[in-house]
SEVO-554665 format. One record per residue (C-alpha): x, y, z; residue number from 1. Coordinates in steps of 0.5 Angstrom, whole numbers, plus 2048, in hexadecimal, padded with zeros to 3 digits. Each point is the difference from the previous one (the first is absolute). Layout:
<kekes>
X,Y,Z,NUM
...
</kekes>
This chain:
<kekes>
8F0,837,8DB,1
7FC,7FE,806,2
7FB,805,802,3
801,7FF,807,4
806,803,805,5
801,7FE,807,6
805,801,806,7
801,7FD,806,8
7FF,804,807,9
805,7FE,805,10
7FE,7FE,807,11
804,805,803,12
803,807,7FE,13
805,805,803,14
800,807,800,15
805,805,803,16
800,808,802,17
806,803,802,18
800,806,805,19
806,805,7FE,20
803,804,806,21
805,804,802,22
802,7FD,807,23
801,7FA,803,24
7F9,7FD,802,25
803,7FB,805,26
7FB,7FB,802,27
7FA,800,7FB,28
7FC,806,802,29
7FA,7FC,803,30
7FD,807,803,31
7FF,802,7F9,32
7FA,7FA,800,33
7FC,804,805,34
7FE,805,7FA,35
7FD,7FA,7FC,36
7F8,800,800,37
7FC,7FA,7FF,38
800,7FB,7FD,39
808,801,800,40
802,801,807,41
7FD,7F9,803,42
803,7FC,7FA,43
807,803,800,44
800,7FE,808,45
7FE,7F9,7FE,46
804,7FF,7FA,47
807,804,802,48
806,7FC,800,49
7FD,7FA,7FC,50
801,7FF,7F9,51
7F9,803,7FE,52
803,807,803,53
808,801,801,54
804,807,801,55
807,800,7FF,56
805,806,800,57
807,801,7FD,58
805,805,7FE,59
7FF,803,7F9,60
807,7FE,7FE,61
7FE,7F9,802,62
7F8,800,7FE,63
7FE,7FA,7FC,64
7FB,805,7FD,65
801,804,7FA,66
7FC,807,800,67
805,804,7FC,68
7FB,801,7FA,69
7FA,801,805,70
7FB,805,7FD,71
7FA,804,802,72
801,807,803,73
7F9,802,804,74
7FE,807,801,75
801,800,807,76
807,7FD,800,77
804,803,7F9,78
806,7FD,803,79
7FE,7F9,801,80
804,7FD,7FA,81
807,804,803,82
7FE,7FE,807,83
7FF,7F8,7FE,84
807,800,7FC,85
804,803,806,86
7FD,7FC,805,87
805,7FD,805,88
7FB,7FA,802,89
7FB,7FC,7FD,90
7FA,7FC,804,91
7FD,7FB,7FC,92
7F9,7FE,801,93
7FE,7F9,7FD,94
7FA,7FC,7FF,95
7FF,7F9,7FE,96
7F9,800,7FE,97
7FC,7F9,7FF,98
7FB,800,7FA,99
7FA,801,805,100
803,806,803,101
801,804,7FA,102
800,806,800,103
7FF,801,807,104
807,7FD,802,105
803,805,7FB,106
7FC,806,803,107
802,7FF,807,108
808,800,7FE,109
7FF,806,7FC,110
7FC,803,806,111
806,7FE,805,112
805,803,7FB,113
7FC,807,7FF,114
7FF,800,808,115
808,7FF,801,116
801,805,7FB,117
7FC,805,803,118
803,7FF,807,119
807,801,7FE,120
7FE,805,7FB,121
803,7FC,7FA,122
7FE,7FE,7F9,123
7FC,7F9,7FF,124
802,7FD,7F9,125
7FC,7FA,7FD,126
805,7FB,7FD,127
7FB,7FD,7FC,128
7FE,806,7FC,129
807,804,801,130
7FB,806,803,131
801,805,806,132
7F9,7FF,803,133
7FC,806,802,134
7FD,7FF,807,135
7F9,802,7FE,136
7FF,7F9,7FD,137
804,7FB,805,138
7FB,800,806,139
7F9,7FF,7FC,140
7FD,7FA,802,141
7FD,800,7F9,142
803,7FC,7FB,143
801,803,7F9,144
805,7FF,7FA,145
800,807,7FF,146
803,802,807,147
807,7FF,7FD,148
800,7F8,800,149
801,800,7F8,150
807,803,7FD,151
7FE,803,7FA,152
800,807,7FE,153
7FF,805,7FB,154
807,801,7FC,155
803,807,800,156
801,800,7F8,157
7FC,806,7FF,158
802,804,806,159
807,7FF,7FE,160
7FF,802,7F9,161
803,7FA,7FD,162
7FA,7FE,7FC,163
7FC,805,7FB,164
7FB,7FC,7FD,165
7F9,803,7FF,166
7FA,7FE,804,167
7FD,7FE,7F9,168
805,7FB,7FE,169
7FE,7FA,802,170
806,7FC,7FF,171
805,805,800,172
805,7FD,805,173
801,7FA,804,174
803,804,806,175
7FC,7FD,806,176
801,7F9,803,177
7FD,7FE,807,178
802,7FA,804,179
7FC,800,807,180
804,7FF,806,181
7FD,7FD,806,182
7FB,7FB,7FE,183
804,7FA,801,184
800,801,808,185
7F8,7FE,7FF,186
802,7FA,7FC,187
7FE,803,7F9,188
804,801,7FA,189
803,807,7FE,190
7FD,803,7FA,191
803,803,7FA,192
7FE,805,7FA,193
805,802,7FC,194
800,805,7F9,195
7FB,805,803,196
800,806,7FC,197
801,806,805,198
7F9,803,7FE,199
7FD,7F9,803,200
804,800,806,201
7FB,801,806,202
7FB,7FC,7FC,203
805,7FA,800,204
802,801,807,205
7F8,800,802,206
7FF,7FA,7FC,207
806,7FC,804,208
7FD,803,807,209
7FA,7FD,7FE,210
803,7F9,7FE,211
803,800,806,212
7FA,801,804,213
7FD,7FA,7FC,214
805,7FB,802,215
800,802,807,216
7FA,7FC,803,217
805,7FA,7FE,218
805,802,805,219
7FD,7FD,806,220
7FF,7F9,7FD,221
806,7FC,7FF,222
801,7FB,7FA,223
7FF,800,7F9,224
7FC,805,7FC,225
7FE,800,7F9,226
7FB,805,7FD,227
7FF,802,7F8,228
806,804,7FD,229
7FB,805,7FE,230
7FE,803,806,231
7FA,805,801,232
802,806,804,233
7FA,804,803,234
7FE,807,802,235
7FF,7FD,807,236
807,7FD,800,237
803,806,7FF,238
7FC,803,806,239
802,7FB,804,240
807,802,7FF,241
7FF,806,803,242
7FB,7FE,805,243
7FA,803,7FD,244
7F9,7FD,800,245
7FD,802,7F9,246
803,7FE,7FA,247
805,805,7FC,248
7FC,7FE,7F9,249
7FA,7FC,7FF,250
801,7FE,7F9,251
803,7FA,7FD,252
806,7FD,804,253
807,801,7FD,254
803,7F9,7FD,255
807,800,802,256
805,7FA,7FD,257
805,7FD,805,258
806,7FC,7FE,259
806,7FD,804,260
805,806,800,261
806,7FC,805,262
800,7FD,806,263
7FA,803,805,264
7FE,805,7FA,265
7FA,801,7FB,266
800,804,7FA,267
7FA,804,7FF,268
7FD,802,7F9,269
7FB,800,7FB,270
7FC,7FA,7FF,271
803,7FC,7FA,272
7FA,801,7FB,273
800,808,801,274
802,802,7F9,275
805,806,802,276
806,802,804,277
800,800,808,278
800,808,800,279
7FA,7FF,7FB,280
7FD,7FB,805,281
801,805,806,282
7FD,806,7FC,283
7FA,7FC,7FD,284
7FE,7FB,806,285
802,804,806,286
7FA,804,803,287
802,807,800,288
800,801,807,289
806,7FC,801,290
804,806,7FC,291
7FE,805,805,292
7FF,7FD,807,293
806,801,804,294
7FD,7FD,807,295
7F9,7FE,802,296
7FC,801,807,297
7FF,7FB,804,298
7F8,801,800,299
7FF,802,7F8,300
805,801,7FA,301
803,807,800,302
</kekes>
């Protein structure tokens, strides 16, 4: 088997955000753009109406966008899912993003969608992740994958009582699987890890996040990229996912093996020479902090 793996970053990608509103907005609500700060305000004026930034509106019954499964209730809007499902109109904000303009082009479209949603008291939905967007992360000019750009979340198995495996049972089940959503808009393959036992769910999620961040610098470089199948992930990679300066761990990198898992998808698992199972690898090789860390501050690890 080849010891290298690769993918092609496309010259252009697209991303779309939908504003679900209860009333007909009429013409695109340009007044909403006045609430944008820089650098988004000037760029929105310059790009609006070009393929780089388009706004269109449809009655929900004729909408080209399916938001039936949008999730992501926030504390300040507990009824967001119901409001999105019952919305009478959909406003789509779409970005065509050349490689050299990523991630800013995607940030701009999301900021415009969130500004329109705030103006109309509506619900913004990220079509790529299927997530209802919290306003807190939409207008920040800094870019961090952790700001709701990556569709991968902890599953509800334990809270729902569906799995009773002990925390001490390393290979007690295989309930948990993660497949990211949202990386393809950056020109990157989605990442998948399967067969994870419930006690390792957070650690596996954090390894997926770290791998996504490790690949991110390739997103603005169109063309073929080749790199080792056994990819080292560092504490600095995981810190960068959150926008933190200091590495989350200082020990040796965690080496993850990437394998083709479908069109635009890469599987993740232990290196080929690891003598145990996937869950034993997570338990033995993943830094303990990744079993506990839910979020991380932007200046230092939490």
